[in-house]
C-alpha positions as CSV (number, residue, x, y, z in Angstrom):
1,M,77.4,85.3,84.3
2,F,77.5,85.4,87.8
3,Y,76.6,81.7,87.8
4,N,79.5,81.0,85.2
5,A,82.3,83.0,87.6
6,L,80.9,81.0,90.3
7,L,81.7,77.9,88.2
8,S,85.0,79.0,87.4
9,L,86.2,80.5,91.2
10,T,85.0,77.1,92.0
11,A,87.3,75.1,88.8
12,F,89.8,77.8,90.4
13,M,90.1,77.0,93.9
14,F,90.2,73.4,93.0
15,C,93.0,73.6,90.7
16,L,94.4,75.5,93.6
17,S,94.1,72.8,96.4
18,L,95.5,70.1,93.5
19,F,98.7,72.4,93.5
20,L,99.1,72.8,97.2
21,V,98.9,69.7,97.5
22,Y,102.0,68.9,95.2
23,R,103.8,71.5,96.9
24,A,103.5,70.3,100.3
25,S,104.5,66.7,99.0
26,V,107.8,68.1,97.4
27,L,108.4,70.2,100.3
28,E,108.2,67.3,102.4
29,N,110.4,65.2,100.3
30,D,113.0,67.9,100.1
31,F,113.0,68.2,104.4
32,R,113.2,64.2,104.4
33,K,116.1,64.4,102.1
34,L,117.7,66.9,104.3
35,Q,117.6,65.5,107.2
36,G,118.9,61.9,105.8
37,D,121.7,64.4,104.6
38,I,122.1,65.7,108.4
39,I,122.2,62.5,110.0
40,L,124.8,60.8,107.5
41,Q,126.9,63.7,107.6
42,L,126.9,63.6,111.6
43,N,127.3,59.6,111.9
44,Q,130.1,59.9,109.2
45,P,133.8,60.2,110.7
46,R,136.2,61.4,108.2
47,S,139.6,59.7,108.3
48,E,143.2,60.3,107.9
49,G,146.0,58.2,108.2
50,V,148.4,59.9,111.0
51,N,150.5,57.2,112.7
52,G,148.1,54.2,111.6
53,K,145.4,55.9,113.5
54,F,142.3,57.9,112.8
55,A,142.5,61.7,113.3
56,K,140.3,63.4,114.7
57,M,137.5,65.3,112.2
58,S,137.9,68.9,111.7
59,K,134.9,69.8,113.2
60,T,132.7,68.7,116.2
61,R,129.0,67.4,115.7
62,E,128.2,70.7,117.7
63,D,130.3,72.8,115.2
64,M,128.5,71.5,112.5
65,K,125.0,71.2,113.3
66,P,124.1,74.8,113.4
67,S,125.6,75.2,109.8
68,I,123.6,72.5,108.4
69,L,120.6,73.4,109.9
70,Q,120.9,77.1,109.0
71,K,120.7,75.8,105.5
72,A,118.2,73.5,105.6
73,Q,116.0,76.2,107.0
74,S,117.0,78.5,104.2
75,S,116.2,76.3,101.9
76,L,112.6,75.3,103.5
77,N,111.9,79.7,103.4
78,L,112.7,79.9,100.0
79,S,110.4,76.8,99.2
80,S,107.5,78.5,101.1
81,R,108.5,82.2,99.7
82,R,108.0,80.2,96.0
83,V,104.9,78.6,96.7
84,K,103.3,82.2,98.1
85,R,104.6,84.0,95.2
86,E,103.2,81.0,92.3
87,Q,99.8,81.6,94.6
88,G,99.6,85.6,94.2
89,S,100.2,84.8,90.7
90,C,96.4,83.5,90.5
91,R,94.8,84.7,93.5
92,A,90.8,85.1,93.4
93,P,89.5,88.3,92.9
94,T,89.7,90.2,95.5
95,S,86.5,92.4,94.9
96,F,82.7,92.1,92.9
97,L,79.6,93.5,92.4
98,Q,76.7,92.3,90.6
99,L,73.2,94.5,90.5
100,T,69.9,93.0,89.3
101,A,66.9,95.1,88.2
102,S,64.9,96.4,91.2
103,T,61.5,94.3,90.4
104,N,59.5,96.9,92.4
105,E,60.2,99.8,89.4
106,Q,60.1,100.3,86.3
107,P,62.7,101.8,84.3
108,D,63.7,105.6,84.5
109,I,63.5,107.5,81.2
110,R,65.4,110.7,81.0
111,G,65.3,112.4,77.1
112,N,65.7,109.5,75.0
113,I,67.2,107.1,77.2
114,A,66.0,104.6,79.2
115,V,67.7,103.9,82.9
116,I,67.1,100.6,84.8
117,P,66.8,101.1,88.8
118,W,69.6,98.7,90.5
119,T,70.0,96.8,93.6
120,V,72.9,95.0,95.3
121,S,72.5,90.9,94.7
122,A,76.0,89.8,95.2
123,Q,78.9,92.4,96.7
124,R,82.2,91.3,98.3
125,G,85.5,93.6,99.3
126,N,86.0,97.5,99.3
127,A,87.4,98.0,95.7
128,I,84.2,98.3,94.1
129,S,81.0,100.0,95.2
130,Q,77.6,101.4,94.6
131,K,76.0,105.3,94.8
132,E,73.0,106.5,93.0
133,N,72.3,103.3,90.7
134,R,76.1,103.5,89.8
135,I,79.0,101.4,90.0
136,V,82.1,103.3,91.8
137,V,85.5,102.1,91.8
138,Q,87.9,102.4,94.3
139,E,91.1,101.1,92.9
140,D,92.9,101.7,90.2
141,G,93.5,98.4,87.9
142,Y,91.8,96.2,85.7
143,Y,88.2,95.0,85.6
144,L,85.7,92.5,84.0
145,V,82.6,94.4,83.3
146,F,79.4,92.8,82.0
147,G,75.6,93.7,81.8
148,Q,72.6,91.9,80.2
149,V,68.9,93.2,79.2
150,L,66.2,91.3,78.6
151,F,64.0,92.9,75.9
152,Q,60.2,92.7,75.5
153,S,59.7,95.3,72.5
154,P,58.3,94.7,69.2
155,S,61.3,96.8,67.9
156,I,63.3,95.8,65.0
157,V,66.8,96.5,67.1
158,M,67.3,96.8,70.7
159,G,70.4,97.1,72.9
160,H,72.6,99.3,75.9
161,I,76.0,100.4,76.5
162,I,77.8,100.5,79.4
163,Q,79.8,103.5,79.8
164,S,82.4,105.2,82.3
165,R,82.4,108.9,83.7
166,G,85.9,109.9,85.7
167,F,86.9,113.1,87.1
168,N,90.5,114.6,86.9
169,T,92.0,118.4,86.9
170,T,90.2,119.6,83.8
171,G,86.9,118.3,84.2
172,T,84.1,115.5,84.0
173,T,85.6,112.7,81.0
174,S,82.6,110.3,80.1
175,R,83.9,107.4,77.2
176,E,81.7,104.4,76.5
177,L,83.3,101.1,77.4
178,L,80.7,98.3,76.0
179,R,77.7,98.1,73.5
180,C,75.4,95.0,72.9
181,V,73.0,95.6,69.8
182,Q,70.4,92.7,69.5
183,E,68.2,92.0,66.5
184,M,64.2,91.4,68.0
185,P,62.5,88.1,66.4
186,D,59.5,88.9,64.6
187,E,57.3,86.3,66.0
188,T,57.8,86.7,70.1
189,P,59.3,89.9,70.8
190,V,61.5,88.6,73.3
191,S,65.5,88.3,73.4
192,T,68.3,88.8,75.6
193,C,71.2,91.1,75.1
194,Y,74.5,90.7,76.7
195,T,77.9,92.0,76.8
196,S,81.5,91.8,78.5
197,G,85.1,92.8,78.6
198,I,88.3,93.7,80.1
199,V,88.7,97.3,81.0
200,Q,91.3,99.4,82.7
201,L,89.5,101.7,85.3
202,L,90.5,104.2,87.9
203,Q,89.8,105.5,91.5
204,D,86.4,107.1,91.7
205,D,85.6,106.1,88.3
206,E,81.6,105.5,87.8
207,L,80.2,102.9,85.3
208,D,76.0,102.9,84.4
209,L,74.2,101.1,82.0
210,V,71.9,103.0,79.4
211,I,69.5,102.1,77.1
212,P,69.6,104.8,74.1
213,Y,67.3,105.8,71.8
214,R,64.8,103.3,73.1
215,P,62.7,105.6,76.3
216,Q,59.7,103.5,75.6
217,A,61.9,100.2,76.3
218,L,59.8,97.0,77.5
219,I,62.3,95.2,79.8
220,S,62.2,92.2,81.8
221,M,62.7,93.2,85.8
222,D,63.6,89.7,86.5
223,A,66.8,89.3,88.7
224,D,68.1,86.4,86.2
225,S,67.1,88.0,83.1
226,T,68.4,91.9,83.8
227,F,72.0,92.3,85.3
228,F,74.8,94.7,85.6
229,G,78.7,94.2,87.5
230,V,81.9,94.6,87.7
231,I,84.5,91.9,88.9
232,Q,88.3,93.1,90.1
233,L,90.9,91.0,88.4
234,N,94.2,92.3,90.3
């Protein structure tokens, strides 16, 4: 999934580059048109018949230059602000964090659930952090949450859940965000279980991935097989 996210980000940056080149071309054409209008107005005298002679222009070139140049600068500033707004509306994610299974450890058994030990494999920004084997959200907003586990257990059904724990004035609250259930093949008990979704999270929310009701689950601890992460969307 992380590689897919990188491919999506690369495609987004390519699209954004094409858009910026187009906007730069539009701005350059507008500026050239304004220059032509300025030169035309400065060089074209206004004539009025007075005793067969041309009357003097009501405004001198020096009077006209500041007003025209101010209009040109105002138009360019407006176009620049419009480009910035359009860039901001489709900006890249500001923060992301991906955890992969720690290859030198085994899942921690806690009653009837198994907890995978994680290690940070990729991280950017300050909106998401890792603490005590959990992902901690530092800013309110919408996030893409994803997780995958490669099971190797000879069981009928395997799966995992991603849950969050929040804190408020009344105490601690918890909720299940995503659930993944995978039927294992009969002959070779090896299969991945992947899930992802967009959720709204609050500051200080803590996310973890657990495997319920399968304390003896056999899990691949390879980095490309078992991972867990969050991407900030706004």
